[in-house]
C-alpha positions, 0 to 999 in steps of 0.5 A: 454531522458527527463521525460514526463510532465505527469510523473513529474506532477505525481511525484510532486503530490506523493511527496506532499502527501507522508508525510501524510502517512509516519507517523506511525499511528495505522490505517496503522499498519506499525510496525506490517507490518515491523514485518511480522504481517501485515493483510488485513482489515476484509472486504477484508479478508472476500471477498477473503478468505484464501490466503495462497499459492496463488499469488495475484495482489492487484490493490488498495493497497493505498501505498503498505501495503496490497500488501506487506501483 
Protein backbone atom coordinates (compact mmCIF):
# COMPACT_ATOMS: atom_id res chain seq x y z
CA UNK A 1 0.00 0.00 0.00
CA UNK A 2 1.53 3.29 -1.01
CA UNK A 3 1.54 6.38 1.14
CA UNK A 4 -1.05 9.02 0.13
CA UNK A 5 0.30 12.21 -1.44
CA UNK A 6 -1.04 14.39 1.41
CA UNK A 7 0.94 12.33 3.91
CA UNK A 8 4.14 12.50 1.84
CA UNK A 9 3.69 16.29 1.61
CA UNK A 10 3.12 16.51 5.37
CA UNK A 11 6.22 14.45 6.14
CA UNK A 12 8.33 16.52 3.73
CA UNK A 13 7.08 19.72 5.38
CA UNK A 14 7.81 18.31 8.84
CA UNK A 15 11.29 17.12 7.85
CA UNK A 16 12.06 20.59 6.45
CA UNK A 17 11.08 22.31 9.72
CA UNK A 18 12.52 19.92 12.31
CA UNK A 19 16.09 21.30 12.16
CA UNK A 20 14.77 24.72 13.22
CA UNK A 21 13.50 23.20 16.46
CA UNK A 22 16.08 20.47 17.01
CA UNK A 23 18.72 22.80 18.41
CA UNK A 24 18.59 23.19 22.15
CA UNK A 25 17.54 26.73 22.99
CA UNK A 26 16.78 28.18 26.41
CA UNK A 27 13.28 29.03 25.20
CA UNK A 28 12.42 25.38 24.71
CA UNK A 29 14.11 24.08 27.86
CA UNK A 30 14.81 20.68 26.32
CA UNK A 31 17.56 19.83 28.79
CA UNK A 32 15.24 20.45 31.77
CA UNK A 33 12.56 18.34 30.08
CA UNK A 34 14.99 15.47 29.57
CA UNK A 35 16.01 15.73 33.23
CA UNK A 36 12.36 15.46 34.34
CA UNK A 37 12.07 19.14 35.21
CA UNK A 38 9.95 20.35 32.30
CA UNK A 39 7.30 22.96 32.97
CA UNK A 40 4.47 24.64 31.15
CA UNK A 41 4.60 28.35 30.48
CA UNK A 42 3.17 30.74 33.07
CA UNK A 43 0.06 31.57 31.03
CA UNK A 44 -0.85 27.90 30.56
CA UNK A 45 -0.12 27.14 34.21
CA UNK A 46 -2.32 30.02 35.36
CA UNK A 47 -5.21 28.97 33.14
CA UNK A 48 -5.06 25.24 33.90
CA UNK A 49 -4.03 25.27 37.54
CA UNK A 50 -2.54 22.17 39.21
CA UNK A 51 -2.45 19.09 36.98
CA UNK A 52 -1.18 16.50 39.44
CA UNK A 53 -3.13 13.23 39.22
CA UNK A 54 -5.03 14.41 36.13
CA UNK A 55 -4.95 13.06 32.60
CA UNK A 56 -4.62 15.88 30.10
CA UNK A 57 -4.68 15.96 26.30
CA UNK A 58 -2.71 19.02 25.19
CA UNK A 59 -3.73 19.66 21.60
CA UNK A 60 -1.45 22.57 20.77
CA UNK A 61 1.89 21.37 22.07
CA UNK A 62 4.01 22.43 19.06
CA UNK A 63 6.66 19.71 18.85
CA UNK A 64 5.60 17.74 21.95
CA UNK A 65 7.39 19.50 24.83
CA UNK A 66 4.24 20.61 26.61
CA UNK A 67 2.55 17.26 26.06
CA UNK A 68 5.57 15.49 27.56
CA UNK A 69 5.70 17.94 30.46
